[in-house]
Structure formats: C-alpha cells, structure tokens
C-alpha positions in Angstrom: -12.9 -18.9 -0.6 -9.1 -18.0 -1.7 -8.3 -16.8 1.8 -9.7 -19.5 3.7 -6.3 -20.6 4.2 -4.4 -17.9 5.6 -7.5 -16.8 8.1 -7.6 -20.7 9.2 -3.7 -20.4 10.0 -4.4 -16.9 11.7 -7.0 -18.1 13.9 -4.5 -21.1 14.9 -1.7 -18.6 15.8 -3.9 -16.6 17.7 -4.5 -19.2 20.1 -1.1 -18.9 21.1 1.2 -16.0 19.9 0.4 -12.4 20.4 2.1 -8.9 19.1 3.9 -7.5 22.5 5.8 -4.4 20.7 4.5 -2.3 17.8 5.8 -3.5 14.4 6.6 -0.1 13.5 8.4 1.4 16.2 9.2 -1.7 18.2 7.6 0.3 21.3 5.9 -2.0 24.2 3.9 0.6 25.1 0.4 -1.0 23.3 -2.7 -1.7 24.2 -5.8 -3.4 23.3 -8.3 -0.9 20.8 -11.0 -4.1 20.2 -10.8 -7.6 19.1 -12.1 -8.9 15.7 -12.2 -12.4 16.8 -12.4 -14.1 20.3 -8.7 -14.6 20.3 -7.5 -12.0 17.9 -6.9 -8.5 19.0 -6.6 -5.0 17.6 -4.0 -3.0 19.1 -2.6 0.6 19.1 0.8 2.2 19.7 0.6 5.0 22.1 4.2 5.9 20.8 3.6 6.1 16.9 -0.3 5.5 16.6 -0.2 2.6 14.2 -2.7 0.4 14.8 -2.0 -3.8 14.2 -3.1 -7.2 14.4 -2.2 -9.5 17.4 -0.7 -11.8 16.4 0.4 -10.6 13.0 0.0 -13.4 10.8 2.7 -15.2 9.2 2.4 -18.2 7.0 3.4 -21.7 7.6 3.0 -23.1 4.5 4.0 -20.8 2.1 7.2 -18.2 2.2 4.9 -15.9 -0.3 1.6 -16.1 0.6 0.3 -13.0 -1.4 1.5 -15.7 -4.3 -0.4 -18.5 -3.0 -3.1 -17.4 -1.1 -4.1 -14.0 -1.0 -6.7 -12.9 -3.5 -7.7 -9.3 -3.3 -11.0 -8.0 -4.9 -11.0 -7.3 -8.8 -7.5 -7.0 -10.7 -5.3 -6.4 -7.7 -4.4 -9.8 -7.7 -7.0 -11.7 -10.4 -4.6 -11.6 -13.3 -6.7 -11.6 -16.6 -6.9 -14.3 -19.3 -5.2 -13.5 -22.7 -8.7 -12.3 -24.2 -9.5 -10.1 -21.2 -5.7 -8.9 -21.3 -6.0 -8.0 -24.9 -9.1 -5.6 -24.1 -7.5 -4.3 -21.3 -4.8 -3.1 -23.3 -6.7 -2.1 -26.1 -8.9 0.2 -23.4 -6.1 1.4 -21.4 -7.8 -0.2 -18.3 -10.8 2.5 -18.9 -13.6 1.7 -16.7 -12.2 -1.0 -14.6 -11.4 -1.2 -11.1 -7.4 -0.4 -12.1 -8.3 2.9 -14.0 -5.6 5.6 -13.3 -5.9 7.5 -16.5 -7.8 9.9 -14.4 -5.3 10.3 -11.9 -2.1 10.2 -13.6 -2.2 13.9 -15.3 -3.1 15.4 -11.8 0.2 13.7 -10.5 2.1 15.3 -13.6 0.5 18.5 -12.8 1.9 18.9 -9.3 5.4 16.8 -10.1 6.1 19.6 -13.1 7.8 18.6 -16.8 10.9 17.2 -14.8 8.8 14.5 -12.6 8.5 11.9 -14.7 10.8 8.9 -13.1 8.3 7.2 -10.9 8.2 4.1 -8.5 5.3 2.1 -7.9 5.3 0.3 -4.5 3.5 -2.4 -4.2 2.6 -2.8 -8.0 1.2 -6.0 -8.4 1.1 -7.0 -12.4 2.0 -4.0 -13.4 -1.5 -2.3 -14.6 -0.5 1.5 -12.8 3.1 1.0 -14.6 1.5 0.3 -17.7 -1.1 3.4 -17.8 1.6 5.7 -16.4 4.1 4.5 -19.4 1.5 5.6 -21.9 1.1 9.0 -20.1 5.0 9.5 -20.4 6.4 8.4 -17.1 9.5 6.5 -16.8 8.3 3.9 -14.3 9.5 1.1 -12.5 7.3 -1.1 -9.8 8.4 -3.4 -6.9 6.3 -6.3 -6.3 7.5 -8.9 -4.0 5.6 -11.9 -5.8 7.3 -13.1 -8.3 4.4 -14.6 -10.1 2.7 -11.1 -10.6 5.8 -9.8 -11.6 6.6 -11.7 -14.3 3.2 -11.4 -15.7 3.5 -7.6 -15.9 7.1 -8.2 -17.6 6.1 -10.3 -19.9 2.4 -9.0 -20.9 2.4 -5.4 -20.2 6.2 -4.6 -21.1 6.8 -2.9 -17.7 9.6 -2.7 -15.7 9.0 -4.8 -12.1 11.6 -5.7 -9.9 11.4 -7.9 -6.4 13.0 -5.6 -3.8 14.4 -2.1 -3.3 18.1 -3.5 -3.9 17.5 -4.5 -7.3 17.0 -0.5 -8.2 20.9 -0.1 -7.7 21.3 3.7 -7.8 18.0 4.7 -9.3 16.5 8.0 -8.3 12.8 8.8 -8.7 10.9 11.9 -8.8 7.7 10.2 -7.2 7.0 7.3 -5.3 3.4 5.9 -5.5 2.0 3.1 -3.5 -1.7 2.3 -3.2 -3.4 0.0 -0.7 0.3 -1.6 -0.3 1.3 -0.1 3.0 -1.2 -2.1 5.3 0.6 -5.3 4.3 4.0 -4.1 5.4 4.9 -5.2 8.6 8.7 -4.0 8.3 7.3 -0.6 7.5 9.9 1.8 8.9 12.3 0.2 6.6 10.3 0.2 4.0 9.6 4.2 4.2 13.4 4.9 4.8 14.1 3.0 1.6 11.4 5.4 -0.6 13.0 8.6 0.8 16.7 7.3 0.0 15.3 7.0 -3.8 13.6 9.9 -3.9 15.2 13.0 -5.0 15.0 16.0 -2.5 11.6 18.0 -3.5 10.5 14.3 -4.8 6.5 13.7 -4.5 5.1 10.7 -2.5 1.7 9.8 -2.9 0.1 6.4 -0.5 -3.3 5.5 -0.5 -4.2 3.1 2.5 -7.5 1.6 3.8 -8.3 3.7 6.9 -8.9 2.1 10.3 -9.9 4.6 13.1 -11.5 3.0 15.6 -12.5 6.3 17.7 -14.3 7.7 14.4 -15.7 4.7 12.9 -16.1 1.9 15.2 -17.2 -1.2 13.8 -17.8 -0.4 10.4 -13.8 0.0 10.0 -12.9 -3.6 11.4 -13.2 -5.3 7.7 -9.9 -2.9 7.2 -7.9 -5.0 9.3 -6.8 -8.5 9.6 -4.6 -11.8 8.2 -3.9 -10.0 5.3 -3.9 -6.8 5.9 -2.3 -6.7 9.6 -1.6 -2.9 9.7 -4.5 0.0 10.1 -3.5 3.9 9.6 -5.1 6.9 10.5 -4.1 10.3 9.3 -2.8 10.7 12.6 -0.4 8.1 11.8 0.9 9.9 9.3 1.1 13.3 10.4 3.2 12.2 13.5 5.4 9.8 11.5 6.3 10.9 8.0 8.1 14.2 9.5 10.5 11.8 11.3 11.8 10.1 8.2 12.0 13.3 6.5 9.0 14.1 4.6 7.0 17.3 4.8 3.3 16.6 4.1 1.7 18.7 1.6 -2.0 17.9 2.2 -4.5 14.8 3.1 -7.7 13.7 1.1 -10.3 11.8 2.1 -10.9 10.4 -1.2 -8.5 9.8 -3.9 -10.7 11.7 -6.3 -10.2 15.1 -4.2 -6.4 15.0 -5.3 -5.1 17.8 -5.6 -7.9 20.6 -5.4 -10.1 19.6 -2.4 -7.7 18.5 0.7 -9.3 17.4 4.1 -8.2 17.4 8.1 -10.2 14.1 8.1 -10.6 10.8 6.9 -13.2 8.9 4.8 -14.5 5.5 6.2 -13.0 4.0 3.3 -9.8 5.2 3.1 -6.9 8.0 2.6 -4.8 9.7 0.4 -1.4 11.3 1.4 0.8 13.7 -0.4 4.3 14.2 1.2 7.5 15.7 -0.2 10.8 14.6 0.6 13.1 17.2 2.2 
C-alpha cells in the first residue's frame, strides 16, 4: 500500500498534535465538523469557510513526501514505462484518465486568440502541458516534486519549474490547477502568487475535489485526510477569491460542463471554478 507510511504517521501525529488555527486565514475561530478517525478531526473556519484536517500531516521521514510516499490514482503520480510513454505520446493521452483534449479547445475559446501563455500549477510530470503544447499553448508548469518535474522535461519536452520564484518576471494569460489546491497548506500565498503572475483579465481555472459535510456527509469523507489536508466548498471560493483580486465568472459541478452549463451547486465528487483577475 503506497500511502501506508503517511497514513501511519498521520495517525501517530494526531495523538499529540492538533491544528489550532486555520491554515488559510490563520483565524482561531474554528470548530470540529466531524472525525475521520478517533484521533483525527475535520475542522472548519468560520471566517474563510475552509475545512481542514487536525492535525495537518507533515512527514517526519521525507522533506518531500509527495515524491517518496504519495501515490495517487492513475497517471497523476504513476509515471509510465518507456513502452507506455511511447503509446501515450503517440495517442496524445486519448482515452486515459489524463486526457484533456476535450478541455483545451474550451479553454482556448474563452481565453481568446491572444490568450496562449499558460501556467499549470501542480503539473506533476507534465501530461496536461504536453497536450496544451500540441494544441498551441505556450505553457510552463510548477511541480514541487523534482523527480516528476525532471521526468516531464526529459520525456515530454515540457517546461517545468519547482517554484513560482523560478518563473522570474513571466506573465500568463491562463492559470490552470487540477487537483492540486487540496495539497497547499500555504494556500493564501499560492493564490497571491497566481494573481501576480496573471495579466489583468487573465483566466484562472481550478478543479478540486469537494468537501461539503452539510450536503454530502460521510460520502465526502474520503476527499480529506493525510495527503489531502484541505477541503473546499463552493462557498469558500465565493468568499475568498474576490479578496485576492479575482472576479468569479462561473462554477461548474463537473469539469465536462465547462463553459456552457454553469451551476450554483457542486457535485459530490468535485467542482470547477472559473475566475478572472481584476
């Protein structure tokens, strides 16, 4: 079981460490929503509406547990063999769990002819960037795991850096993040940096798993835990993105509904946010 070490560490840390303030806005006006395990709480901030685990897991054994321990489903973290990679490149990932060929023309249609500079936040080993490049975008990705970043640069020929600082003065028309926000415990600084990298009128697209205990209860509990310490609701983005200088265009209960079928509610599994930098 690839996630056994972080889960064991997480449960051990929960015996003596608790999160006493919101990891996003640092408010202490927080309360327990539910428990995931006897010693692990899920808390919610009354000020910014973020949900988060208590404690928030930090590995004792690795400075970068995403590289050493974390294994998501499918191609998110499972880098392919040479034979598999050759097939993925040849087919442009069609039919895989990382097929974005249907999404890229939709993003292009709302960004306009001049909106081709793209930043992918949490890009893993570059599968989205590879497809975006083929579609005509000029993309750069940020990935904290050096192993996955190196794999993408070497085998997919995409540009991947490890931090926002390495982007220097680069500006972008589009910022895209798919299932990465739930990992960012320094979320406020991440949103600040995204805003500063986008040109005025630039588009921000966020896809996240949803955690809305009031609506979905225990069905949602698997979306939050050791490797996903943050849980988002539609209301969190409504309240907070404008504080960072973004105007929300629409929400989508499924990414496949973008851009023609917006929704004021989230689905049990996820949410897509479309916002524009003021």
